C-alpha positions as CSV (number, residue, x, y, z in Angstrom):
1,X,115.4,142.9,245.9
2,X,117.9,140.2,244.8
3,X,118.1,139.6,241.0
4,X,117.3,135.8,241.2
5,X,114.4,136.4,243.6
6,X,113.0,139.0,241.3
7,X,113.3,136.8,238.2
8,X,111.7,133.9,240.1
9,X,108.9,136.2,241.1
10,X,108.4,137.3,237.5
11,X,108.3,133.6,236.4
12,X,105.7,132.8,239.1
13,X,103.6,135.8,238.0
14,X,103.8,134.5,234.4
15,X,102.7,131.0,235.4
16,X,99.7,132.4,237.3
17,X,96.4,132.2,235.2
18,X,95.1,135.7,234.6
19,X,92.2,137.3,232.8
20,X,91.8,140.8,231.4
21,X,89.3,142.8,233.5
22,X,87.7,144.5,230.5
23,X,88.0,145.2,226.8
24,X,90.9,147.4,225.9
25,X,90.4,150.9,224.8
26,X,93.4,152.2,222.8
27,X,94.0,155.9,223.2
28,X,96.7,158.3,222.3
29,X,99.5,158.5,224.8
30,X,99.4,162.1,226.1
31,X,103.1,162.9,225.7
32,X,103.4,161.2,222.2
33,X,100.5,162.1,220.0
34,X,101.1,159.3,217.5
35,X,101.6,156.5,220.1
36,X,98.6,154.5,221.2
37,X,98.4,152.8,224.7
38,X,95.9,150.5,226.3
39,X,95.8,149.1,229.8
40,X,93.6,146.7,231.8
41,X,93.7,145.4,235.4
42,X,93.9,141.7,235.7
43,X,91.7,139.1,237.4
44,X,92.6,135.8,238.9
45,X,90.8,132.5,238.3
46,X,88.0,133.5,240.6
47,X,87.6,136.7,238.6
48,X,88.8,138.9,241.5
49,X,91.2,141.8,240.8
50,X,94.9,140.9,241.3
51,X,96.4,143.8,243.2
52,X,99.4,145.6,241.6
53,X,99.4,143.5,238.4
54,X,98.1,144.9,235.1
55,X,98.3,144.5,231.3
56,X,99.8,147.3,229.1
57,X,99.9,147.5,225.3
58,X,101.7,150.1,223.3
59,X,101.8,150.9,219.6
60,X,104.6,153.1,218.3
61,X,104.8,154.2,214.6
62,X,108.3,154.8,213.4
63,X,110.2,155.8,210.3
64,X,111.8,152.3,210.1
65,X,108.5,150.5,210.7
66,X,105.7,150.1,213.3
67,X,106.4,148.6,216.8
68,X,104.0,147.1,219.2
69,X,104.5,145.7,222.7
70,X,102.4,143.7,225.1
71,X,103.4,143.6,228.7
72,X,102.6,142.2,232.1
73,X,103.4,145.0,234.6
74,X,103.7,145.3,238.4
75,X,103.1,148.5,240.5
76,X,105.1,149.0,243.7
77,X,104.3,152.3,245.2
78,X,104.8,154.9,242.5
79,X,107.1,152.7,240.5
80,X,106.1,150.4,237.6
81,X,108.1,147.3,236.9
82,X,108.1,145.1,233.8
83,X,107.4,141.5,234.7
84,X,107.2,140.1,231.1
85,X,107.1,141.9,227.7
86,X,106.9,140.9,224.1
87,X,108.2,143.7,221.8
88,X,107.5,143.4,218.1
89,X,110.0,145.4,216.0
90,X,110.7,145.1,212.3
91,X,113.4,142.4,211.7
92,X,115.8,145.0,210.3
93,X,115.6,147.4,213.3
94,X,118.0,147.2,216.3
95,X,115.4,146.6,219.1
96,X,117.6,146.2,222.1
97,X,121.3,146.9,223.0
98,X,122.9,145.5,226.1
99,X,126.7,146.0,226.2
100,X,128.1,144.3,223.0
101,X,124.8,142.4,222.4
102,X,122.4,143.8,219.8
103,X,119.0,142.2,219.2
104,X,117.2,142.9,215.9
105,X,113.4,142.6,215.6
106,X,111.0,140.9,218.0
107,X,112.3,140.0,221.5
108,X,111.1,139.3,225.0
109,X,112.0,140.7,228.4
110,X,111.6,138.8,231.7
111,X,112.0,141.3,234.6
112,X,113.2,144.9,234.4
113,X,116.4,146.8,234.5
114,X,116.1,147.9,238.1
115,X,116.0,144.4,239.7
116,X,117.2,142.2,236.9
117,X,116.3,141.4,233.4
118,X,116.7,138.6,230.8
119,X,116.3,139.6,227.2
120,X,116.0,137.1,224.3
121,X,115.4,137.5,220.6
122,X,112.3,135.8,219.2
123,X,112.5,133.6,216.1
124,X,109.3,133.7,214.1
125,X,108.0,133.9,210.5
126,X,105.5,136.5,211.4
127,X,106.1,139.6,209.4
128,X,103.1,141.7,210.3
129,X,103.4,143.6,213.7
130,X,99.6,143.4,214.0
131,X,99.3,139.7,213.5
132,X,97.1,138.0,216.0
133,X,99.8,135.3,216.2
134,X,102.0,137.8,218.3
135,X,99.1,138.3,220.7
136,X,98.7,134.5,221.0
137,X,102.4,134.1,221.7
138,X,102.2,136.8,224.4
139,X,99.1,135.3,226.0
140,X,100.7,131.9,226.0
141,X,103.9,133.1,227.8
142,X,102.1,135.5,230.2
143,X,99.1,133.2,230.8
144,X,96.7,136.1,230.2
145,X,93.3,135.1,228.7
146,X,90.6,137.2,227.2
147,X,88.0,134.4,227.4
148,X,88.0,133.9,223.7
149,X,86.6,137.4,223.1
150,X,89.8,138.7,221.6
151,X,89.8,141.9,223.6
152,X,93.5,142.6,223.3
153,X,94.4,143.3,219.7
154,X,95.1,145.8,217.0
155,X,94.7,149.5,218.0
156,X,93.3,150.2,214.5
157,X,90.7,147.4,214.5
158,X,87.7,146.8,216.7
159,X,89.9,145.4,219.6
160,X,93.6,144.9,220.5
161,X,94.3,141.2,220.3
162,X,92.2,142.0,217.2
163,X,89.4,140.5,215.1
164,X,90.8,139.6,211.8
């Protein structure tokens, strides 16, 4: 797929209104016992499943600070492709390296490395990786709603987008 076509498709998928299909259940990732992961299929405005599109959240504890990511993902056959992702890293941690460019702290990805990707740093005064404001930012960019139930949240609270 052409890079520009892929990035335009990613933008179109982000503009499309989506709803989480169910509350998220955070569980340990099998190959990393301290990592937590949660997924949900997505529904369109008629509350019908959107084929090949899903939400994925990951929590990764680290020696330099906790990291959490929220992603809109696409499945094509056996491959999984990132459409949009917000990664929340501590501000002092190198979070992404691309050639001579190094991004510290929170950043967003549009697209993935296979077809084409744009990565940008995020400027914010949010210091807590588990702040609901990160979730709100992700939901605004990816157009994913949880119908006000806050079903995406903190893996260590009642839900992922988290009740405070």
